C-alpha positions as CSV (number, residue, x, y, z in Angstrom):
1,M,9.4,-24.6,7.8
2,P,12.4,-26.8,7.9
3,L,10.6,-30.0,9.1
4,L,8.2,-29.5,6.4
5,R,10.5,-29.0,3.9
6,D,12.1,-32.4,5.3
7,L,9.2,-34.4,5.3
8,M,8.1,-33.1,1.9
9,P,9.3,-36.2,0.0
10,L,7.9,-38.8,1.7
11,F,4.4,-36.8,1.4
12,A,4.7,-35.8,-2.3
13,I,5.7,-39.5,-3.2
14,Q,2.6,-40.9,-1.0
15,L,0.8,-38.4,-2.6
16,A,1.4,-39.5,-5.8
17,L,1.2,-42.9,-5.4
18,L,-2.4,-42.3,-3.9
19,I,-3.3,-40.1,-6.7
20,A,-2.4,-43.1,-9.0
21,T,-4.5,-45.4,-6.9
22,L,-7.3,-43.5,-7.2
23,A,-6.6,-43.1,-10.7
24,L,-5.5,-46.0,-12.2
25,G,-7.2,-48.5,-9.6
26,P,-9.9,-47.3,-9.3
27,G,-9.6,-46.3,-5.7
28,N,-11.9,-45.3,-3.6
29,L,-11.8,-43.8,0.2
30,A,-10.9,-46.9,1.6
31,D,-7.0,-46.6,-0.7
32,V,-7.1,-42.5,1.2
33,R,-7.8,-44.5,4.9
34,V,-5.6,-47.3,4.1
35,Q,-2.2,-45.3,2.4
36,L,-2.5,-42.5,5.2
37,T,-2.0,-45.1,7.6
38,W,0.7,-46.3,5.7
39,T,2.3,-42.7,5.4
40,G,1.8,-42.5,9.6
41,F,3.6,-45.4,9.5
42,V,6.6,-44.8,7.5
43,A,6.4,-40.7,8.7
44,L,8.1,-42.2,12.1
45,G,10.7,-44.0,10.6
46,W,11.1,-41.1,8.4
47,L,11.8,-38.7,11.2
48,I,14.4,-40.8,13.4
49,A,16.4,-42.5,10.1
50,P,18.8,-39.6,9.9
51,S,20.1,-40.4,13.7
52,W,21.9,-43.3,11.8
53,V,22.0,-43.3,8.1
54,G,23.1,-39.6,8.2
55,N,21.6,-36.0,7.5
56,H,22.2,-35.8,4.1
57,G,21.4,-39.0,1.6
58,A,19.8,-39.5,-1.8
59,L,15.9,-40.1,-1.5
60,M,16.0,-43.2,-2.2
61,R,18.5,-44.1,0.4
62,R,16.5,-42.1,2.8
63,Y,13.1,-44.1,1.8
64,L,15.2,-47.4,2.4
65,A,16.5,-46.5,5.9
66,A,12.8,-45.1,6.7
67,M,11.3,-48.5,6.2
68,I,13.9,-50.5,8.1
69,S,13.5,-47.9,10.9
70,A,9.6,-48.4,11.0
71,I,10.0,-51.9,10.3
72,T,12.5,-52.6,13.2
73,L,10.2,-50.2,15.6
74,H,7.0,-52.4,15.0
75,G,9.0,-55.5,16.0
76,L,10.2,-54.5,19.3
77,L,6.6,-53.0,20.2
78,A,5.3,-56.4,18.7
79,F,7.9,-58.4,20.8
80,T,7.0,-55.8,23.7
81,A,3.2,-56.4,23.1
82,S,3.8,-60.5,23.2
83,L,5.4,-59.9,27.0
84,C,3.5,-57.1,28.5
85,G,0.2,-57.8,26.8
86,F,-0.9,-54.2,25.7
87,G,-3.3,-54.2,23.0
88,M,-3.8,-52.5,19.7
89,N,-4.8,-48.8,21.1
90,T,-1.7,-48.7,23.5
91,Y,0.5,-49.7,20.3
92,L,-1.3,-46.7,18.5
93,A,-1.1,-44.1,21.0
94,I,2.9,-44.9,21.4
95,W,3.5,-44.8,17.9
96,T,1.4,-41.3,18.0
97,A,3.4,-40.3,21.0
98,G,6.7,-41.5,18.8
99,L,5.4,-39.5,16.1
100,L,5.4,-36.2,18.0
101,T,8.7,-36.5,19.8
102,A,10.4,-37.6,16.7
103,G,8.9,-34.4,14.9
104,I,10.3,-32.2,17.9
105,W,13.8,-33.9,17.8
106,R,13.9,-33.7,14.1
107,H,12.9,-30.1,14.0
108,D,15.2,-28.9,16.3
109,R,17.8,-30.5,15.0
110,L,16.9,-28.9,11.4
111,R,17.0,-25.3,13.5
112,G,20.1,-26.2,15.2
113,P,23.1,-23.2,15.5
114,A,25.3,-23.3,12.1
115,P,28.6,-25.3,13.0
116,V,31.6,-23.5,13.4
117,G,34.7,-24.2,11.2
118,P,35.2,-27.1,7.9
119,A,32.2,-28.7,7.2
120,P,32.2,-32.7,8.2
121,V,33.3,-35.2,5.4
122,G,30.6,-37.4,4.5
123,P,26.8,-38.0,5.8
124,A,26.8,-35.7,8.8
125,L,25.6,-38.0,12.3
126,G,24.7,-34.6,14.1
127,G,24.7,-30.7,13.8
128,P,22.1,-28.7,12.0
129,V,20.9,-29.8,8.7
130,V,20.2,-27.1,5.6
131,G,17.9,-28.8,3.2
132,G,16.6,-32.4,3.2
133,P,16.9,-35.0,0.4
134,R,18.5,-34.7,-2.5
135,W,16.1,-35.5,-5.6
136,P,18.1,-36.6,-8.3
137,V,16.1,-36.8,-12.0
138,G,16.9,-40.5,-11.9
139,H,15.1,-41.5,-8.6
140,T,12.3,-39.6,-9.9
141,L,12.0,-41.4,-12.8
142,V,12.4,-44.9,-10.9
143,I,9.9,-44.2,-8.5
144,I,7.6,-42.9,-11.0
145,T,7.8,-46.0,-12.6
146,L,7.4,-48.1,-9.5
147,I,4.6,-46.4,-8.8
148,V,2.8,-47.4,-12.1
149,F,3.7,-50.5,-11.8
150,S,2.4,-51.0,-8.0
151,V,-0.7,-49.8,-8.6
152,C,-1.1,-51.7,-12.0
153,V,0.0,-55.4,-10.9
154,Y,-0.7,-55.2,-7.5
155,R,-4.2,-53.6,-7.1
156,T,-5.6,-57.0,-6.8
157,P,-2.6,-59.5,-6.8
158,R,-2.4,-63.4,-6.4
159,S,-2.6,-64.1,-2.9
160,N,-1.1,-67.2,-2.6
161,D,-1.2,-68.6,1.8
162,I,-2.3,-65.2,2.5
163,H,-5.8,-67.1,4.1
164,Q,-3.3,-69.3,6.2
165,F,-2.9,-66.6,9.3
166,L,-6.3,-64.8,7.8
167,L,-8.5,-66.3,11.0
168,Q,-5.8,-65.3,13.6
169,Q,-5.4,-61.7,11.9
170,Q,-9.6,-61.2,12.3
171,D,-9.6,-62.0,16.1
172,M,-6.6,-60.2,16.9
173,L,-8.5,-57.1,15.6
174,R,-11.5,-57.9,16.9
175,H,-10.2,-58.1,20.2
176,A,-8.1,-55.2,19.5
177,S,-5.0,-57.8,21.1
178,L,-1.6,-57.8,19.4
179,R,-1.1,-61.6,20.6
180,V,-1.8,-64.7,18.4
181,S,-4.5,-66.2,19.1
182,S,-5.8,-69.6,19.3
183,I,-9.1,-69.3,17.5
184,G,-8.2,-71.9,14.6
185,M,-7.0,-74.7,17.3
186,A,-10.2,-74.0,19.7
187,A,-12.7,-75.9,16.7
188,M,-10.4,-78.7,17.1
189,E,-10.4,-79.1,21.8
190,V,-6.8,-77.8,21.7
191,D,-6.1,-74.4,24.1
192,Q,-3.1,-73.3,23.0
193,P,-2.0,-71.8,18.8
194,M,0.4,-74.0,16.9
195,P,4.0,-73.1,16.4
196,R,3.9,-71.7,13.4
197,W,1.6,-69.3,14.4
198,M,3.8,-67.9,17.1
199,A,5.6,-66.0,14.6
200,H,3.3,-63.2,14.2
201,Y,5.0,-59.8,14.5
202,W,4.3,-59.2,10.8
203,H,1.2,-60.3,10.8
204,S,-0.3,-58.2,13.7
205,L,0.9,-55.2,11.5
206,P,-2.3,-55.8,8.4
207,A,-4.2,-55.8,11.7
208,M,-3.4,-52.7,13.1
209,I,-3.9,-51.1,9.8
210,A,-7.1,-52.3,9.6
211,H,-7.3,-51.2,13.5
212,T,-6.2,-47.5,12.5
213,S,-8.4,-46.9,9.2
214,G,-11.4,-49.0,9.9
215,I,-11.1,-51.2,7.0
216,A,-11.9,-54.9,7.3
217,V,-8.5,-57.4,7.9
218,D,-9.6,-59.3,4.9
219,Q,-9.8,-56.1,2.8
220,V,-7.1,-54.7,3.6
221,L,-5.1,-58.0,3.2
222,L,-6.3,-58.6,0.1
223,R,-7.2,-55.4,-2.0
224,Y,-6.2,-51.9,0.4
225,A,-2.8,-51.9,1.7
226,T,-1.2,-54.2,-1.6
227,I,-0.2,-51.1,-3.1
228,P,1.7,-48.9,-0.6
229,V,3.4,-52.0,0.8
230,A,4.4,-53.5,-2.8
231,F,5.5,-49.7,-3.8
232,S,7.5,-49.9,-0.9
233,V,8.9,-53.0,-0.9
234,L,10.3,-52.5,-4.4
235,L,11.2,-49.4,-4.0
236,C,13.5,-50.8,-1.0
237,L,14.5,-53.2,-3.2
238,V,15.9,-51.4,-5.5
239,E,17.9,-49.3,-3.3
240,A,19.6,-52.4,-1.2
241,L,20.6,-54.4,-4.7
242,R,22.0,-51.1,-6.3
243,S,24.1,-51.3,-3.0
244,L,25.1,-54.7,-3.5
245,A,25.5,-54.4,-7.5
246,G,27.9,-51.6,-7.4
247,R,27.5,-48.0,-9.3
248,R,28.1,-49.2,-12.6
249,A,24.6,-50.5,-12.5
250,S,22.4,-47.6,-12.4
251,Y,18.9,-48.2,-10.8
252,P,16.9,-48.4,-14.2
253,L,19.3,-51.3,-15.2
254,V,18.9,-52.6,-11.3
255,L,15.3,-52.2,-11.9
256,L,15.3,-54.5,-15.2
257,A,17.1,-57.3,-13.8
258,M,14.3,-57.7,-10.5
259,L,11.2,-57.5,-13.3
260,G,13.1,-58.8,-16.3
261,P,12.1,-62.4,-14.7
262,V,8.1,-60.9,-14.5
263,L,8.3,-59.4,-17.9
264,L,11.2,-60.4,-20.6
265,W,12.6,-64.2,-19.3
266,Y,9.5,-65.4,-17.2
267,R,9.8,-69.4,-18.1
268,N,7.8,-71.3,-15.6
269,F,4.8,-70.5,-13.6
270,N,4.5,-72.1,-10.1
271,A,4.9,-71.1,-6.7
272,F,8.6,-71.8,-6.0
273,N,10.1,-69.6,-8.5
274,Y,10.9,-65.9,-8.1
275,S,8.6,-64.4,-10.9
276,F,5.6,-66.1,-8.9
277,R,7.2,-64.5,-5.6
278,I,7.7,-61.6,-6.5
279,T,4.0,-60.7,-8.2
280,N,2.2,-62.3,-4.9
281,N,0.8,-60.4,-2.5
282,L,3.7,-58.9,-0.4
283,L,1.8,-58.7,2.4
284,L,2.5,-62.2,3.2
285,D,4.7,-63.0,5.7
286,K,7.8,-65.5,4.0
287,D,7.7,-62.7,0.5
288,F,7.8,-59.9,2.6
289,A,11.3,-61.5,4.5
290,L,12.3,-62.5,0.9
291,F,12.2,-59.1,-0.5
292,F,12.4,-56.7,1.9
293,L,13.7,-57.8,5.4
294,I,16.3,-59.7,3.7
295,P,17.5,-57.7,1.4
296,A,17.5,-54.7,4.6
297,T,19.7,-56.7,6.7
298,L,22.1,-57.4,3.7
299,W,22.3,-53.2,3.0
300,L,22.4,-52.7,6.9
301,A,25.4,-55.3,7.3
302,R,27.3,-54.0,4.2
303,G,27.2,-50.7,5.3
304,W,28.4,-51.8,9.0
305,I,31.7,-53.9,7.6
306,H,32.5,-50.8,5.5
307,G,32.5,-48.6,8.6
308,K,29.3,-47.1,8.7
309,S,29.8,-47.7,12.6
310,R,25.7,-46.7,13.6
311,Y,24.2,-49.3,11.2
312,W,24.6,-51.7,14.3
313,I,21.6,-49.7,15.9
314,P,18.9,-50.9,13.2
315,L,21.1,-54.0,12.6
316,L,20.6,-55.6,15.8
317,G,17.0,-53.5,16.8
318,L,15.8,-55.9,13.7
319,L,16.5,-59.0,15.7
320,P,12.7,-59.6,16.6
321,A,11.4,-59.1,13.2
322,L,14.1,-61.1,12.3
323,V,13.2,-64.2,14.7
324,R,9.4,-64.1,14.2
325,F,8.6,-62.8,11.3
326,H,8.7,-65.7,9.2
327,P,10.9,-69.0,10.9
328,L,13.1,-69.4,7.2
329,T,14.3,-65.8,8.0
330,A,17.3,-67.0,9.4
331,I,18.2,-70.1,7.5
332,Y,18.3,-67.8,4.4
333,L,20.7,-65.8,6.1
334,L,22.6,-68.4,7.2
335,L,22.5,-69.5,3.6
336,L,23.6,-66.4,2.2
337,T,26.8,-65.8,4.7
338,A,29.0,-67.3,2.3
339,P,28.6,-65.4,-0.9
340,F,28.0,-62.3,1.0
341,S,31.0,-62.4,2.6
342,I,32.7,-63.1,-0.9
343,L,31.0,-59.8,-1.9
344,V,31.7,-57.2,0.7
345,T,34.5,-58.1,2.7
346,P,37.2,-55.5,2.8
347,V,40.8,-55.6,2.5
348,D,41.7,-54.2,6.3
349,R,41.5,-56.0,9.4
350,P,38.7,-54.2,11.1
351,G,36.3,-54.8,8.4
352,I,37.5,-58.3,8.2
353,R,36.6,-58.6,12.1
354,R,32.8,-57.3,11.4
355,V,32.5,-59.7,8.7
356,A,33.4,-62.9,11.3
357,T,30.9,-61.2,14.0
358,L,28.2,-61.0,11.6
359,A,28.8,-64.5,10.4
360,V,29.0,-66.1,14.0
361,A,25.9,-64.1,14.9
362,T,23.8,-65.1,12.0
363,L,24.7,-68.7,13.2
364,L,23.7,-67.8,16.9
365,L,20.1,-66.6,15.3
366,C,19.6,-69.4,13.3
367,L,20.1,-71.3,16.3
368,G,17.8,-69.8,18.2
369,V,14.9,-70.1,16.0
370,V,15.7,-73.9,16.0
371,L,15.3,-73.8,19.2
372,I,12.5,-71.2,20.2
373,G,10.2,-73.8,17.5
374,D,8.8,-71.1,15.6
375,A,9.0,-73.6,12.3
376,Q,6.7,-76.3,11.7
377,S,6.2,-78.9,14.1
378,N,4.8,-82.6,14.6
379,H,6.3,-83.6,11.4
380,E,5.6,-87.5,12.5
381,Q,1.5,-86.6,12.7
382,I,1.7,-84.3,9.4
383,R,3.3,-86.9,7.7
384,Q,0.9,-89.8,9.0
385,I,-2.2,-87.5,8.6
386,I,-1.4,-87.3,4.6
387,Q,-0.5,-90.4,4.1
388,I,-4.2,-91.9,6.0
389,D,-5.6,-89.7,3.2
390,Y,-4.0,-90.7,0.5
391,E,-4.7,-94.5,1.2
392,A,-8.2,-93.2,1.6
393,S,-8.1,-91.3,-2.1
394,L,-7.2,-95.1,-3.5
395,D,-10.7,-95.9,-2.6
396,R,-12.1,-93.2,-5.5
397,R,-12.3,-91.1,-2.5
398,P,-10.8,-87.3,-3.1
399,I,-7.5,-85.7,-1.3
400,H,-8.3,-82.9,0.9
401,Y,-4.5,-81.0,1.4
402,W,-2.3,-79.5,-1.7
403,V,-1.3,-82.1,-4.0
404,G,2.4,-81.1,-3.1
405,F,1.9,-83.0,0.2
406,Y,1.6,-86.4,-0.8
407,N,5.1,-86.5,-3.1
408,T,6.7,-87.7,-0.2
409,I,4.6,-90.5,-0.6
410,P,6.5,-93.3,-2.9
411,G,4.8,-94.4,-5.9
412,T,2.1,-91.5,-6.0
413,P,1.5,-90.3,-9.4
414,L,0.4,-86.9,-8.2
415,P,2.2,-84.3,-10.0
416,C,4.6,-82.2,-8.4
417,D,6.5,-78.7,-9.5
418,T,9.4,-79.6,-6.5
419,T,10.0,-83.4,-5.7
420,E,9.9,-86.5,-7.1
421,W,10.9,-90.4,-6.7
422,V,13.5,-91.6,-9.3
423,G,15.1,-95.1,-8.6
424,G,13.5,-95.1,-5.1
425,R,15.3,-91.8,-4.1
426,F,13.4,-89.0,-3.3
427,H,15.2,-85.4,-4.6
428,L,14.5,-82.0,-5.6
429,K,13.7,-81.5,-9.5
430,H,16.5,-79.3,-11.5
431,S,13.8,-77.5,-13.0
432,L,13.7,-75.3,-9.6
433,I,16.9,-73.8,-10.6
434,T,16.8,-74.4,-14.7
435,G,12.8,-73.3,-15.1
436,C,12.9,-70.1,-12.9
437,G,13.9,-66.8,-14.8
438,L,16.1,-64.5,-12.5
439,L,18.2,-68.5,-11.5
440,A,18.6,-69.3,-15.0
441,M,20.0,-65.5,-15.6
442,M,22.0,-66.0,-13.0
443,H,24.0,-68.6,-14.4
444,L,24.6,-66.6,-18.1
445,G,25.4,-63.8,-15.6
446,V,28.0,-65.3,-13.6
447,L,29.7,-66.4,-17.0
448,V,29.3,-62.7,-18.5
449,L,31.1,-61.8,-15.3
450,G,33.8,-64.4,-15.1
451,V,34.7,-63.7,-19.0
452,L,35.2,-59.7,-18.8
453,G,37.7,-60.6,-15.5
454,W,39.3,-63.1,-17.7
455,I,40.0,-60.6,-20.5
456,G,41.0,-58.0,-18.3
457,K,38.1,-55.8,-18.6
458,G,36.5,-56.2,-15.2
459,N,37.0,-54.0,-11.3
460,G,37.5,-55.3,-8.3
461,R,33.2,-55.2,-7.9
462,T,33.1,-57.0,-10.9
463,R,35.4,-59.8,-9.6
464,R,33.7,-59.9,-6.0
465,L,30.2,-60.7,-7.5
466,F,31.6,-63.3,-10.0
467,G,33.1,-65.2,-6.9
468,S,29.8,-64.3,-4.9
469,G,27.5,-65.6,-8.0
470,L,30.0,-68.7,-8.6
471,I,29.4,-69.3,-4.9
472,A,25.5,-68.9,-4.9
473,V,25.4,-71.6,-8.1
474,G,27.6,-74.1,-6.4
475,M,25.6,-73.7,-3.3
476,L,21.9,-74.3,-5.5
477,W,23.6,-77.2,-7.4
478,G,24.9,-78.6,-4.1
479,M,21.5,-78.8,-2.3
480,W,19.7,-80.5,-6.0
481,L,22.9,-83.0,-5.3
482,V,22.5,-84.4,-2.2
483,S,18.5,-83.7,-1.9
484,G,18.3,-87.6,-3.5
485,S,20.3,-88.5,0.3
486,F,18.6,-86.2,2.7
487,L,15.1,-86.2,1.8
488,T,14.9,-89.9,0.8
489,R,15.8,-90.1,4.7
490,F,13.7,-87.3,6.1
491,P,10.9,-86.7,3.2
492,H,8.9,-84.8,6.2
493,Y,11.7,-81.7,5.9
494,A,10.7,-81.4,1.9
495,A,8.4,-78.4,2.4
496,G,11.1,-76.4,3.4
497,Y,13.9,-77.7,1.7
498,E,12.4,-77.1,-1.6
499,R,12.0,-73.5,-0.9
500,L,16.0,-73.5,0.2
501,H,17.2,-72.1,-3.4
502,W,15.2,-68.4,-2.3
503,F,18.0,-67.5,-0.4
504,A,20.1,-66.8,-3.4
505,Y,17.6,-64.3,-5.1
506,P,19.6,-61.5,-4.0
507,I,23.1,-62.5,-4.8
508,A,21.3,-63.6,-8.2
509,L,19.9,-60.1,-8.7
510,A,23.1,-58.5,-8.1
511,V,25.0,-60.4,-10.7
512,V,22.1,-59.9,-13.1
513,A,22.4,-56.4,-13.0
514,S,25.9,-56.0,-12.9
515,A,26.2,-58.2,-15.8
516,M,24.0,-56.1,-17.7
517,A,25.5,-52.8,-17.1
518,S,28.8,-54.6,-18.0
519,C,27.9,-55.4,-21.7
520,I,26.1,-52.1,-22.4
521,P,28.6,-49.4,-23.5
522,R,28.9,-46.6,-21.4
523,R,27.7,-44.2,-24.1
524,V,24.2,-46.0,-24.6
525,R,23.9,-46.8,-20.9
526,R,21.6,-44.1,-20.4
527,V,19.0,-44.5,-23.3
528,V,19.0,-48.0,-22.4
529,G,17.8,-47.4,-18.5
530,M,15.0,-44.8,-20.1
531,A,13.5,-47.8,-22.5
532,S,13.7,-49.8,-19.7
533,L,11.4,-47.8,-17.4
534,V,9.4,-47.1,-20.2
535,F,8.9,-50.5,-21.6
536,V,8.1,-51.4,-17.6
537,V,5.6,-48.5,-17.6
538,V,3.9,-49.8,-20.7
539,S,3.9,-53.2,-19.8
540,A,2.3,-52.3,-16.1
541,L,-0.3,-50.3,-18.3
542,A,-1.0,-52.8,-20.8
543,F,-1.9,-55.2,-17.7
544,R,-3.8,-52.9,-16.1
545,F,-6.6,-52.6,-18.8
546,E,-6.1,-56.3,-19.8
547,T,-4.3,-56.5,-23.3
548,A,-1.0,-58.4,-24.3
549,T,2.1,-56.6,-23.2
550,P,4.1,-55.0,-26.1
551,L,6.5,-58.0,-26.9
552,K,4.2,-61.1,-26.9
553,R,4.3,-61.6,-30.3
554,L,7.9,-61.9,-30.5
555,R,9.5,-65.7,-30.1
556,G,11.7,-66.3,-27.2
557,L,10.5,-63.4,-24.7
558,N,7.3,-64.2,-22.2
559,S,5.7,-62.2,-19.9
560,L,4.1,-63.3,-16.7
561,L,1.4,-60.4,-16.5
562,D,0.1,-62.5,-20.3
563,V,-0.5,-65.0,-18.3
564,E,-2.3,-63.2,-15.8
565,I,-4.7,-61.5,-17.3
566,A,-7.7,-63.8,-17.1
567,G,-6.9,-63.9,-13.0
568,V,-6.3,-60.4,-12.2
569,S,-9.7,-60.1,-14.5
570,R,-11.6,-62.5,-12.5
571,R,-10.0,-61.4,-8.8
572,R,-11.1,-57.8,-10.0
573,A,-14.6,-58.7,-10.8
574,D,-15.1,-60.3,-7.1
575,W,-13.5,-57.5,-5.2
576,Q,-15.5,-55.0,-7.7
577,A,-18.7,-56.9,-5.9
578,I,-17.9,-55.7,-2.0
579,P,-18.3,-52.3,-0.6
580,W,-15.2,-50.9,1.0
581,T,-17.4,-50.5,4.1
582,R,-18.0,-54.1,4.3
583,S,-17.1,-55.2,8.1
584,L,-16.3,-58.5,10.1
585,A,-20.0,-57.8,12.1
586,D,-21.1,-57.8,8.7
587,L,-19.8,-61.5,7.5
588,R,-21.9,-63.0,10.6
589,P,-24.5,-65.1,9.8
590,H,-27.9,-64.2,11.2
591,Y,-29.0,-67.6,12.1
592,L,-25.8,-68.2,14.2
593,Q,-26.7,-68.2,17.9
594,P,-23.7,-67.7,20.5
595,S,-24.7,-70.8,22.3
596,D,-24.3,-72.8,18.7
597,R,-21.9,-75.2,17.8
598,A,-21.1,-75.4,13.7
599,L,-19.9,-78.1,11.6
600,L,-19.2,-76.5,8.6
601,L,-18.5,-79.2,5.7
602,S,-15.9,-77.1,3.7
603,Q,-12.3,-77.2,2.6
604,E,-12.9,-73.0,2.3
605,S,-13.1,-72.9,6.0
606,T,-10.1,-69.8,6.7
607,Q,-12.6,-67.5,5.1
608,H,-15.7,-68.7,7.6
609,Y,-14.4,-66.6,10.8
610,W,-17.9,-66.9,12.7
611,L,-18.0,-70.4,12.1
612,I,-15.0,-71.7,13.3
613,R,-15.0,-69.5,15.9
614,Q,-17.9,-71.7,16.9
615,G,-17.1,-74.3,14.9
616,V,-15.9,-78.4,15.3
617,F,-13.1,-79.3,13.5
618,W,-11.7,-77.9,10.0
619,S,-9.6,-79.0,6.9
620,D,-5.9,-78.4,7.3
621,P,-2.9,-80.9,7.5
622,Y,-0.8,-78.6,10.0
623,V,-3.7,-77.7,12.7
624,E,-4.4,-81.3,12.4
625,A,-1.2,-82.5,13.2
626,F,-1.1,-80.2,16.3
627,A,-4.3,-81.6,17.4
628,W,-3.7,-85.0,17.2
629,F,-0.1,-84.4,19.1
630,H,-2.4,-82.7,21.8
631,R,-5.5,-84.9,21.8
632,G,-4.5,-88.6,20.4
633,D,-7.0,-90.9,19.6
634,D,-10.4,-88.9,20.1
635,F,-8.7,-86.2,17.4
636,R,-8.6,-89.5,15.3
637,T,-12.3,-90.4,15.8
638,D,-12.8,-86.2,15.1
639,R,-11.5,-86.6,11.9
640,R,-12.9,-89.5,10.5
641,Y,-16.4,-88.3,11.3
642,F,-15.4,-84.9,9.7
643,Y,-14.1,-86.2,6.2
644,D,-16.8,-89.2,6.1
645,L,-19.2,-86.6,6.1
646,L,-17.2,-84.4,4.1
647,D,-17.2,-87.1,1.3
648,R,-20.9,-87.7,1.8
649,Q,-19.7,-91.0,2.9
650,S,-21.7,-93.7,5.3
651,V,-20.9,-93.2,8.7
652,S,-22.5,-95.2,12.1
653,G,-22.9,-93.7,15.5
654,L,-22.9,-90.0,14.0
655,A,-26.3,-89.1,16.6
656,E,-24.1,-90.3,19.2
657,W,-21.2,-88.0,18.4
658,I,-22.9,-84.9,17.1
659,A,-24.4,-85.3,20.9
660,K,-21.0,-85.5,22.2
661,K,-19.6,-82.5,20.4
662,D,-22.5,-80.3,21.3
663,I,-23.4,-79.6,17.3
664,T,-26.3,-77.6,17.1
665,L,-25.8,-76.6,13.3
666,I,-24.7,-78.4,10.0
667,I,-23.7,-76.5,7.1
668,D,-23.0,-78.0,3.7
669,L,-22.7,-75.0,0.9
670,R,-21.9,-77.2,-2.1
671,E,-24.2,-78.5,-4.7
672,G,-27.0,-81.2,-3.5
673,G,-26.3,-80.1,0.2
674,D,-29.9,-79.9,1.3
675,R,-30.6,-83.4,-0.2
676,F,-27.0,-84.7,1.6
677,L,-28.5,-83.5,5.1
678,D,-32.1,-84.6,4.1
679,Q,-30.5,-87.9,4.0
680,L,-28.8,-88.3,7.1
681,S,-31.3,-86.5,8.8
682,K,-33.4,-89.5,7.9
683,Q,-30.9,-92.7,8.0
684,H,-29.6,-91.1,11.7
685,D,-32.8,-90.3,12.7
686,L,-31.3,-86.5,13.8
687,P,-34.0,-84.2,14.4
688,M,-32.6,-81.6,12.1
689,R,-34.9,-78.9,9.7
690,R,-33.4,-76.8,6.9
691,I,-33.2,-73.0,8.0
692,E,-31.9,-71.6,4.6
693,P,-30.3,-73.6,1.6
694,G,-27.2,-75.4,2.9
695,V,-27.6,-74.5,6.3
696,W,-29.9,-77.2,8.5
697,R,-30.3,-76.7,12.6
698,I,-30.2,-79.7,15.2
699,D,-33.5,-79.1,17.5
700,P,-32.7,-80.2,20.7
701,A,-33.8,-83.4,22.2
702,P,-37.3,-83.3,24.1
703,H,-37.1,-83.7,28.0
704,A,-38.3,-87.5,29.3
705,T,-42.0,-86.3,31.4
């Protein structure tokens, strides 16, 4: 069947990924369910992609077009759901109907009558199609390499920040809803979600995968969807970067530029470096936007600028995703406008008009995101909360938030990877640029391309990449230079400013790939490419079996995977103890009654869905700031009681506060929790009784006779 032949490349790729997951993971039935669900998600994009990308094309381009189409449709459906209020079952029905309709449409196109006259030049957008995507050997080898790397590295990846939206995703799944939940704010006595949670279109996709596959959403996020999503993102990133770097940079060299900062020239371990972000859990919204959404947008923009007229369809369709996957996406695109324009602007007048149109559209998109207000708000309340917490820490109490928040306060001795006070001025550390393996190599790449252009050995693409890289480097150091003035005046913007350098990643990767290709003689370029793929596979397998990578003993070459062995071993052991059949309902504490109000004395609140759902207060600076903004002094009273109890300090008037909040359970699962709660009961004459370790119930006061 022509339709089956057309789908066979996608099915073959996904089947190979599933087999590798089951063999190397090791995997189980949950992997089968989740990866089949992901295949169904990508398959709809695969079927409709030829309508705008063309009927003929290489395998990796078709896969990138399929992912773009699928993400576009998801963003549009999530936007529609937020307006109309339909839930996950309706979403699933629409997606299934779309698969059937697209399959019928594609089948008809494949079986259409043969065209009359000469064959069209270039990718055909209409008419019948003979055969499916081409399978170049180079594409196949890159795909196999990425399958091994994804399975070995992303099985139990570092999941920085992934828990920030877990409560919302669990609540969305429990109610089969695609609307953002206010579960975290209900515990703070606020009946609306805070603005940052409104950018939830990407977060709804893992919840949909969980709903379709029947696997708990936390397991989907942290274990089972990590491999297929990482593979799809990395494969699409290779194709998008190849289009920016030019044909001289082969796919293996592009892959080496992507993974070199992880496997070879890794420099610094912190959450703001490329090597950390590319190996983080790519189900996090900011990382998916950084490594798929932005490169895909650049790829579409480049194609439209160079005359591929139908590329405007997905480019416009991605608008909901660009607005509501992550608030900083539009900012990064705006920062990329200058270097990207240098790289792709053609000499013809229509191309220049299209570049200008996209530049204006990007500016309007950025203004729209700012006006919508999904970016973190209530900066003044956040600043005051951090100040209050820091002043309390001077009395030998612990700090309660991420240590980087406190660096906005002058004179704090607390460490920070991104910012510092020097001479009364608050500015970025230059190590954000020099300590990042990718950005450091970009400087060398720009130098190499500049020398090649100067001695006359560069072509037009080389000169454009040199100009684009030079602009990006200038912008990076310009941000560092002006940070002293800007952040000293507006220190509460540091949390966003300290990650603006991420905009340069696509340009840096293209520059490094092109520079490497220019330095390697043509006659040995294929050998070097094959050696790069073998090195990536061997390094990934070594990491999977928790052994050192091949180059560990070589001085000057560093691999992040060697640093991460202990961490991945611990994460793998933790997850192996959890059965794949465990559901959200299984996490519900047996002692929790529907009428209970729980006070959980813990800073790991997002891992306790049921207790927060019926909870009173929890620790998070953004949530607290939003509650302070809405509740005023009442919130400050609640905060004082919560943190005094969390730090096991003496408090007064506790019985009245507990009665006011209708608290029936106090939970302290830390060491010495029972002893502390027993003392609390005696000191405040609270009718409390222990029902299990760390869990005490407050009995209702007897009625007066």
